[in-house]
N, C-alpha and C positions, 0 to 999 in steps of 0.2 A: 271113413275113418281108418279102415284097415289098411288102405293104400298108404296113408300118411304115417301110420304107427312106427315103422322102422326109423323114420327120420327124427322121432321124438325120444329116442333112447337116452337114458340118463348118462351124462358125461360129467367129469370133474370140471370145476370152474375154469381152469386153465385150458382144458381141452375145448370147452364150449366157446370160450373167447377166441381161440385159434380157429375154430370152425366158422364162427361169424366173420372173422377177419378174412379168412380164405374166400368166403362167398362174396364179401365186399370187394376184395381185390379183383375177382373175376368179373363182377358186374360193372365196376368202374372202368374196366378195360373194354367191355363189350358195348357200353353205351356212354354218351356224354354225361357229365356230372348232373346236369339239370334233369335228366331223364331217369335217374336212379333214385328211388325213395327208400326210406328205412323200412317201409312195409315190404318192398320188393326184396330187400336183403334178408329181412326176418323170414319171409316165406321161403326163400332159397335155402336158408340155414335150417328151416324147420323149427323155428323158435317163435315165441310171442314177441311182438315189437317192444313191449315193456322190458323184456329181458335184454334186448339189444340196447335200449336206452340206458338200462342199469349198468351195463358193462362199458359202453362207449359214449354215452351222451347223445347229442344230436348228430345229424348226418355229416355236418361239416367236421365235427370232432372225429368221427370215424374216418372220414376221408383223410384227415391229417395223419391219422395212425397208418393208413395205407401208404401215404407218401413216404413217411419215415421208414416203414418196413421195406418198401421197394428200393429205396436209395441206400439204406445202410447194409442191406443184404447180409444179415448175420449168418454165421456158420462156417466161414472160411477156415477158422482156426481148427475146427473139428473135422472138416472135410478134406483139407489139402495138407499133406505132410510138409512140415517146415524143414525139410532135409534136401540134400543134393546140392548141385551147383546153382549159381545164381540163375543161369538160363533155365534150368529145370524148374526152379521155384516160380520164376516168372511165367513160363509157359503153362505150368499146372494151374497157377492162380487165374490166368486169363481164360483158360479152358473152363474152369469152375464158374467163373463169372458169366461167361457166355451161356453155359448150360442153365444157370439160375435165371438169367434174363429171359432166355427162350421159353422157360416154363410159364412165365407171366408176361410175354412180350407185349401184348396189347396194353396191359395195365402200365407197364414200364414206360411205354411211349406216351401214354396219356399223362402220366405223372410228370415226365420231363418236359412235356409240352403244355403244362398247366391243366390239362384234362377238362377244359371247359369251365373251370371255376373262376377264370379271369385273374386279374392282378390281385393277389392276396398276400399281405405282409407276413402272415403266419406260414403260408406255403413257402414263400421266399426264404424266410428265416430257417425253416426246417431243411430246405435244400442246401443252404449255406452251411448249416451245422453238419449235415450229413456229408457234404463234400470235405469238410475239415476232418471229421472222424475217419472217413475213408482214406484220406491222405495219411493220417497218423497210423492207421492199421496197415496200410501198404508198406510204409517205412519199417514198421515193426516186423511184419511178415517176412520182409526181405532181409532182416537182420541188421537194419540200419538205425534202429531206435536210439541205441546208446550213442551213436555218432552224430546223428542229425535230427533226432526227434524233437529237440527243443528249438530248432532253428526255423523261424517263421518263414524265411525265404525258401527253404527247401520244401516245407509243407505247401507253400504257394505254388512251387513248380509242379508238385504232384497234383495239386488241385487243378492246375492248368491242364495236366494230362487227363484229368477227369472230364474236362470239356471235350477232349478228343474222343474219349470213350463214348460219351453220349452221342456225339455227332456220328461216329462210326457205326454205332448200333442203329441209329436212324437210317443210315445208308443201307445197312444190312436188312433189318426187319421191316422197315416201312417202305423204302424205295426200291429195294432189290438191286441196288447198284454195286453192292459188294457182296461176295459170297461169305459164308461162315468162315471158310479157310482164309480168305483174304482179310477179313476182319481180325481174325486171330493173329495173322502175320503182322498186320499193321500195329496192333496194340502191343504185341510181345516185343517186337523190335524197337518200337518207340520207347517202351518202358526200360528196356535194356540200355538204350542210348542214354536216357536220362540218368539212370542209376550208375552206370559205368563211367560215363564221361562228364555229364553236366553237373551232377551233384558234387563230385570232388572238386571241380573247378569253382563252383559256387562257394564251397567251404573254404577255399584258399583266398577268396576276395574279402575285402573289408565290408562290414555291415553297413548298409545304406544309412546315411545320417551321421556316420562317424568318420574317422580317418581324416582325409584332406579337408573335408567340409568343416570340421570342427577344430582342426589343428591350428595352433597359434603360429603366425608367420615367424620364421627364424631370421637370424641376421642376414643381411644381404651378402651375397658371395661375389 
């Protein structure tokens, strides 16, 4: 019991929840979903399994929390200064994101690759919601919320960039076909191209479904 005593120190509820979540993130990254039990997670966190169930419910519920946490990556607003040129903000934000992903690389790869849980509508829904939130946060962080934050097409373009982000990180962390520096270069320059060139062009075009498609024909000329 003496060897286990330090792990059972009293924590505030929020701290304890975070401790359990951190342990779950690590274990879901190290093993397939089916091979991780709530007993394993509770033991790793040094808590009773009943407390884990109290905070998070069943294993699947906890896994959904891990998925959401990994994809939303909270904290950029506090960690990355929203100052400087557009390039400086883009490069800092990409650097922060790669640092954050690298901390939980195995878990991130498991989450974006379904992590062995199979086709799950709730996982797919969380991923879709996280992609949309990430797109809105990116626009806001780059100072574009007032201009384009309500345009679904521009959010869609940033969500598409999110697909490039996930693919590039797989090339870097899983396959080793891109270095960290190459991944940073690809993601920074791609985001700059989208923000500087593509979004302004998109803003000048008519919204799909409007304009010529709905315009009544005029008199023949």
